[in-house]
FIVEX-272956 format. One record per residue (C-alpha): residue in three letters; x, y, z. Coordinates in steps of 0.001 Angstrom, whole numbers, padded with zeros to 6 digits, always signed. Each point is the difference from the previous one (the first is absolute). Example, Ala and Ser with C-alpha at 12.3 -4.5 7.8 and 13.67 -1.06 7.14 Angstrom:
FIVEX-272956
ALA+012300-004500+007800/SER+001370+003440-000660/
***
This chain:
FIVEX-272956
MET+179289+062412-007387/LYS+002513+002670+000869/LYS+001867+002262-002349/LEU+003437-001426-000849/SER+001979+002817+001614/LEU-001803-000474+003305/VAL+000531-003747-000001/LEU+003656+000204-000945/ALA+000692+002560+002709/SER-001958-002068+002524/ALA+001818-003211-000925/LEU+003424+001611+000295/ALA-000893+001631+003300/ALA-001318-003267+001397/THR+003213-001772-000939/ALA+002081+002369+002111/LEU-002441+000295+002916/SER+001092-001172+003454/ALA-002440-001266+002606/GLY-001421+002868+002053/GLU+001657+002670-002140/LYS-003216+001549-001312/TYR-002576-001156+002568/PRO+001644-000787+003366/GLU-003412-000859+001457/LEU-000617-002903-002408/PRO+000571-003517+001334/LEU+002542-002047-001938/LYS-002331-003012+000223/ILE-003777+000178-000547/THR-000772-003732+000226/ASN+001506-003043+001722/GLU+000925-001734-003271/THR+003531-001434-000107/PRO+002334+000570-002990/GLU-000320-003716-000826/GLU-003797+000193-000016/ARG+000114+003066-002220/GLN+002354-001727-002436/ALA-002321-003012-000168/ARG-003011+002280-000620/LEU+001755+001704-002914/ALA+001539-003141-001527/SER-002812-000865-002423/TRP-000316+003584-001274/GLN+003762+000254-000527/HIS-000022-003327-001847/ASP-002704+001265-002391/ARG+002004+003083-001086/PHE-002565+001296-002531/GLY-003396+001627+000452/MET-002580+002273-001611/PHE-001253+003370+001220/ILE-003405+001234-001193/HIS-000893+003698+000317/PHE-003707+000396-000678/GLY-002395+002780+001004/LEU-001922+003093-001129/TYR+003221+001402-001499/SER-000258-002728-002673/VAL-002799+002030-001602/ALA+002219+003077-000369/ALA+002724-002285-001436/ARG+002835+002353+000847/HIS+001659-000984+003271/GLU-001289-001134+003405/TRP+001323+003241+001537/LEU-002240+002088-002278/LYS-002072+001492+002812/SER+003085+001204+001868/LYS+002084+001032-003016/ASP-002771+002165-001442/GLY-001354+001221+003345/ILE-003512-001247-000797/SER-002681+000435+002649/THR-001886-003058+001232/GLU-003262+001437-001343/SER+001390+000476-003526/TYR+001822-003328+000014/ASN-003057-001995+001015/LYS-002418+001887-002225/LYS+002109-000853-003023/TYR+001255-003535+000679/LEU-002274-001727+002517/PRO-003091-000321-002258/ARG+002176-001307-002842/PHE+001852-002765+001835/ASN-001522-003243-001226/PRO+002667-002703-000546/ASP-002370-002316-001866/LEU+002862-002094-001474/PHE+001468-000765+003420/ASP+000735-003697+000411/ALA+002208-000819+002972/ARG+000538-003528-001346/GLN+001641+001387-003141/TRP+002241+002228+002129/ALA+001081-002906+002200/ARG+000567-002356-002935/ALA+002115+002580-001834/ALA+002155+000508+003103/LYS+000415-003725+000557/ALA+000907-000642-003644/ALA+002628+002759+000232/GLY+001643-001804+002913/MET-001189+002392+002698/LYS-000701-001628+003358/TYR-001922+002725+001818/ILE-002244+002951-000882/VAL-000490+003217+001978/LEU-003161+002025-000769/THR-000687+003629+000922/THR-002990-000267+002336/LYS+000114+003782+000535/HIS+002448+002438-001568/HIS+000711+003580+001091/GLU-003222+001239-001621/GLY-001897-001832+002784/PHE-002301-002028-002262/CYS-000615-003508+001378/MET+000015-003052-002263/TRP-001953-002174+002443/ASP-003432+000134+001605/THR+001098+001837+003126/GLU-002462+001022+002713/THR+002014+003121+000824/THR-000943+002175-003006/ASP-002125+000195-003150/TYR+003120+001011-001944/LYS+000427-003512-001348/ILE-000259-002200-003085/THR-003289-001614+001058/LYS-001717+003410-000178/THR+000918+000457-003653/GLU-001816-001314-003052/PHE+002359-002992+000116/GLY-001227-000939+003461/ARG+002304-002960+000766/ASP+002640-000582+002685/VAL+003252-000024-002000/VAL+002098-001064+002994/LYS-002197-003031+000683/GLU+000153-001199-003603/PHE+003736+000686-000121/VAL+000736-002087+003102/GLU-002076-002932-001240/ALA+001645+000012-003428/VAL+003558+000329+001306/ARG-000469-002854+002463/ALA-001564-002179-002705/GLU+003258+000310-001986/GLY+002106-000946+003027/LEU+001567+003463+000318/LYS+000594+002054+003131/VAL-002411+002858+000792/GLY+001250+003505+000713/PHE-001807+003237+000860/TYR+001288+003522-000551/TYR-001602+002548+002316/SER+000772+003714-000038/VAL+000082+001648+003417/ILE-000197+003269-001944/ASP-003582+000993-000858/TRP-000861+003060-002086/TYR-003746-000604+000323/HIS-000502-000246+003756/PRO-000948+003380+001516/ASP+002090-000575+003149/TYR+003217-000907-001795/THR+002248+003010+000570/VAL+001479+001844-002959/ASP+003677-000888-000482/ASN+002595+000648-002682/VAL-001459-002544-002458/HIS-003670+000885+000534/PRO-001965+001377-003001/GLU-001050+003053+002024/TYR+003650+000792+000707/THR+000777-000278-003722/ALA-002911+002308-000799/LEU+001401+002633+002357/VAL+003484-000267-001487/LYS-001436+000307-003521/ARG-001498+003353+000987/ARG+003603+001211+000434/LEU-000577+001098+003561/SER+003002+000781+002161/PRO+001190-002842+002293/GLU-001380+001963+002947/LYS-003443+000309-001614/VAL+000014-003703-000896/ALA+000859-000908+003596/GLU-002729+002279+001312/ALA-002586-001546-002344/VAL+001054-003578+000846/ASN-000220+000681+003723/LYS-003478+001466-000477/LEU-001126-003065-002012/ASN+001301-002311+002711/GLU-001712+001787+002885/LYS-003185-002027-000471/ARG+001694-003262-000938/ASP+000643-002696+002572/MET+002522-002784-000639/ASN-001404-001915+002987/ARG-003299-000383-001865/TYR+001855-000923-003181/ARG+002058-002639+001843/GLU-003183-001557+001371/TYR-001352-000137-003531/PHE+003010-001604-001626/PHE+000599-002464+002858/LYS-003549-001255-000591/GLN+000778-000392-003696/VAL+003172-001955+000734/LYS-001969-002293+002346/GLU-002525-000659-002765/LEU+002693-000847-002518/LEU+001844-002308+002384/THR-003040-001877+001333/ARG-002420-000348-002941/TYR+002080-001746-002633/GLY+001848-002842+001694/LYS+003788-000273+000069/ILE+001827+003040-001360/ASP+003670-000604-000738/ILE+001340+003523-000604/ILE-001060+003524+000895/TRP+001455+003120-001600/TYR-000669+003113+002101/ASP+000732+003149-002026/TYR+001399+002493+001246/THR+001359+002681+002397/PRO+000482+003398-001751/ASN+003404+001504+000785/GLY+001002+003644-000080/LYS+000798+003105+001984/LYS-003569+001285+000259/PHE-003396-001697+000131/TYR+001399-003526+000032/LYS-001016-002990+002124/THR+001741-002518+002243/TYR-000777-003434+001415/LYS-002011+001765+002719/ASP-002599+001172-002515/TRP-000838-003631-000805/ASN+000501-001300+003553/ALA+002268-002323-001961/VAL+001238-002090+002925/GLU-003566-001017+000845/LEU-000819-000428-003695/VAL+002824-002535-000362/ARG-001082-001815+003172/LEU-003606-000110-001208/THR+001085-001244-003439/LYS+002046-002846+001472/GLN-002715-000856+002508/LEU-002632-000360-002741/GLN+002359-001679-002511/PRO+002879-001629+001937/GLY+001868-001222-003090/ILE-000301+003194-002026/ILE+002995+001855-001484/ILE+000092+003814+000359/ASN+001940+002538-002067/ASN+001958+002936+001426/ARG-001948+003184-000725/LEU-001532+000805+003392/ASP+003057+001976+001199/LEU+001120-002775+002357/MET+003462-000659-001413/GLU+001614+000636+003386/THR-001741-003094+001372/ASP+001191-003524-000733/ASP-003442-001453-000696/GLY-002347+002812-001025/TRP+000734-001119-003568/ASP+001080-003174-001807/PHE+001533+001219-003261/VAL+001208+003226-001588/THR-001470+001263-003258/PRO+002312+001866-002416/GLU-002278+001416-002683/GLN+000664+000506-003702/PHE+003789-000279+000118/LYS+002434-002895-000374/VAL+001751-001046+003174/GLN+003747-000478-000529/THR+000725-001699+003335/PRO-002288-001668+002563/PRO-001567+002632+002322/THR+001209+000157+003586/ILE-001559+001429+003142/ARG+002313+000758+002908/GLY+002752-001894-001759/LYS-001994-003202-000598/LYS-001387-001324-003279/VAL-003787-000071+000074/PRO-002811-001567-002054/TRP-001029+002273-002852/GLU-002322+000315-002942/THR+000316+002523-002796/CYS-003347+001270-001275/GLN+000085+000849-003678/THR-002332+000831-002873/PHE-000108-001356-003536/SER-000269+003636-001054/GLY+000538+003183+002010/SER-003332+000096+001821/TRP-001831-002128+002564/GLY-003592+000779-000902/TYR-001144-000448-003599/TYR+001597+002704-002158/ARG-001203-000211-003581/ASP+002586+002365-001512/GLU+003069-001058+002016/MET+002495-001447-002477/SER+003154-000910+001925/TRP-000819-003706+000208/LYS+002909-002300+000838/SER+000974-002659-002541/MET-000001-003706+000841/PRO+003822-000218+000217/GLN-000044+002965+002404/LEU-002710-001611+002132/ILE+001715-003387+000136/GLU+003248+001723+000920/LEU-001840+001875+002752/LEU-001370-003258+001435/SER+003200-002037-000157/GLU+002220+002833+001224/THR-002348+000568+002943/VAL+000239-003684+000950/SER+003786+000157-000424/HIS-000002+002556+002843/ASN-002251-002210+002173/GLY-003166+002045-000640/ASN-003567-000380-001237/LEU-001594+001804-002949/ILE-003628+001097-000082/LEU-001123+001329-003410/ASN-003063+002182-000357/VAL-002979-000142-002359/GLY-002469+002886-000091/PRO-003310-001347-001372/THR-002104+002196-002278/ALA-003179+001664+001215/ARG-001907-002994-001406/GLY+001992-002379+002188/ASP+002120-001601-002710/PHE+003805-000112-000262/ASP+001479+002391-002561/TRP+001211-001781-003169/ARG+003598+000997+000718/ALA-000177-001570+003457/LYS-001491-003170-001485/GLU+002775-000138-002557/ARG+002702+000196+002661/LEU-001719-002484+002289/GLU-000071-002422-002924/GLY+003724+000693-000497/PHE+000663-000938+003615/ALA-002138-003127-000407/LYS+002215-001175-002873/TRP+003258+000773+001797/MET-000990-001300+003437/HIS-001351-003245-001492/TYR+003604-000986-000735/ASN+002028+002077+002453/SER-001987+000204+003238/ARG+002407-002183+001948/SER+002620+002730-000373/ILE-002418+002249+001971/TYR-002024-001996+002557/GLY+001939-000833+003143/CYS+003040+001864-001292/THR+002161+002647+001555/SER+003397+001676-000373/ALA+002964-002051-001192/PRO+002431-001246+002671/GLU+003132+001977+000845/GLY+002672-000293-002658/PHE-002400-000372-002927/ASN+000085+003195-002043/ALA-002364+000545-002917/PRO+001653+000442-003412/ASN-000715+003304-001746/GLY-003524+000216-001409/THR-001378-002723+002282/ALA-001513-000583+003435/LEU+000369-003025+002281/THR-002764-001615+002033/TYR+000555-002979+002260/ASN-002125-002807+001433/ALA+001758-001037+003207/ALA-002194-003072+000551/LYS+000972-001461-003390/LYS+003455+001609-000180/ARG-000827+001295-003478/LEU+001288+003255-001417/TYR-001828+001857-002773/ILE+001597+002437-002435/HIS-002471+002412-001629/LEU+001434+001173-003332/TYR-001166+003564-000640/ASP+002715+000580-002606/TYR+000383-003227-001918/PRO+003729-000866-000424/MET+001458-000973-003351/GLY+000882-003669+000356/PHE+001640+000054+003418/LEU-000810+001203+003527/PRO+003096+000431+002209/LEU-000461-000890+003680/GLU+002287+000809+002916/PHE-001430-003033+001789/TRP+000296-002457-002896/ASP+001871-002517+002179/LYS-003000-000273+002361/VAL-002380-001030-002787/GLU-000891-003678-000313/TYR-002595+000231-002808/ALA-001836+002704-001957/GLN-003082+000124-002198/PHE-002466+002431-001499/LEU-003008+000105+002301/HIS-002624+000524-002713/ASP+000660-003342-001713/GLY+002353-001899+002319/SER+002723-000232-002663/GLU+003599-000531+001110/LEU+002531+002807-000218/LYS+003658-000978-000063/LEU+002560+001367+002417/ARG+003257+001341-001375/ARG+003222+001367+001446/PRO+001613+002306-002550/ALA+003676-000393-000756/VAL+002262+002875-001089/HIS-001736+001239-003123/HIS+001550+001731-003021/GLY+003093+000970+001923/GLN-001891+001757+002820/GLU+002053-000933+003052/GLY-001076+000694+003554/GLU-001034-001642+003268/HIS-003546+001359-000389/LEU-000420-002140-003141/LYS+001650-003120+001406/ASN-002190+000005+003096/TRP-003343+000641-001686/GLY-002344-002548-001449/GLY-003642+000098-000870/ILE-002891-001428-001979/THR-000217-000534-003735/LEU-003239+001383-001444/PRO-001723-000222-003383/MET+000759+002991-002190/LEU-003733+000650-000482/LYS-002014+001127+003003/PRO-002764-002501+000944/ASN-003575+001011-000758/THR-000743+001348+003475/GLU+000027+003607+001231/VAL+002679-000550+002655/PRO+001783-003374-000146/VAL+000943-001589+003334/ILE+002868-002415+000659/GLU-000539-002527+002797/ILE+003162-001119+001771/TRP+000635-002951+002306/LEU+002788+000937+002390/LYS+002669-002384+001218/ASN-000363-001213+003578/
***
């Protein structure tokens, strides 16, 4: 994954970008797919709303961030000498992963097949830098796909186009060798000179051949793949990369040729095209309004962590509470988006106890409240959420859902009270009475006369975030 600052800047830049502004040579259309066909291809994924990310690799052994190699400027030789012989995820059970995701209400899972460190989690023919050459010896991707499909969930692959292991991948501004130079406190000129010297013998053409072969393996060996997350194009003033470094136009065409129904994220630097991406990916921040590209609302998915890290981080303590996580999910849906939440398995292949605890929390909440999430979107025009709540809406059923983050004391005022036919708590299906308040205790005013709402029990129900289900008048 990217650092937050990079993602935020990228997301904001993409929102303002006009076609042809950055890369005039890029075609606006890469494929012949119509807007209607694209909408149909994305419909099931947008209906699902909720998925799981899994970041798993050699960095799990270090247990202190998946960017460890870059952040500390560790050489490939030192990194592999320390962590490669000790990576043996003997507790790995893909069935347990898939069952935990399904129980939590997640409908798809995206696994890191290769992160920036370059280590492959499948039995690739392109390199020996892979899981099947470790003591563990098994193809994690194969077992993952089988387990996810067995639970009826959609299969997603994450694949990093960055590769800090491959000798032909040129040093850029997020490469460990760049970090190592900066840590030596060299002048910018000396750093530039050293980077240029390192890159003299590197050949991105050879690297592209290598990673295209890997993508072909992933998209032809394991049956239908529903989602692919390509990550990502480093931005910057010096030693950055563009879509040309990945031959991204051909990569998208190849991806869609091998997996015609697949959904692709937006991190290949093709935002100036209409179809080099399917959804935008704001990372680690709450979206306040639906993202737009060139003035149009677009499909989106926010990628978030339970804690502050993607890979397993033993000592990271800023774990989100269940109310915060439920709010994150429902508020995302209220803005017509998807949420994908990450788990970083331990070096032994098990989910951290804190992740298990929160997945169990989602299982309890989604058991009763999932219909306020699946198939839902933003509320119709004219329906404004009361303070401390969010609204989701199922257009097919004409049902509105009020998510109560701050539980009111006995009464919830609604601007749209006169459009409500019936209301109930979603968790138990119990009726909630509608009420239009009269002038109360001498408080005159049109705002009071024209407002009604829903009468609530004084005590909050025994659920993390109560949801009110509303039938609207025809």
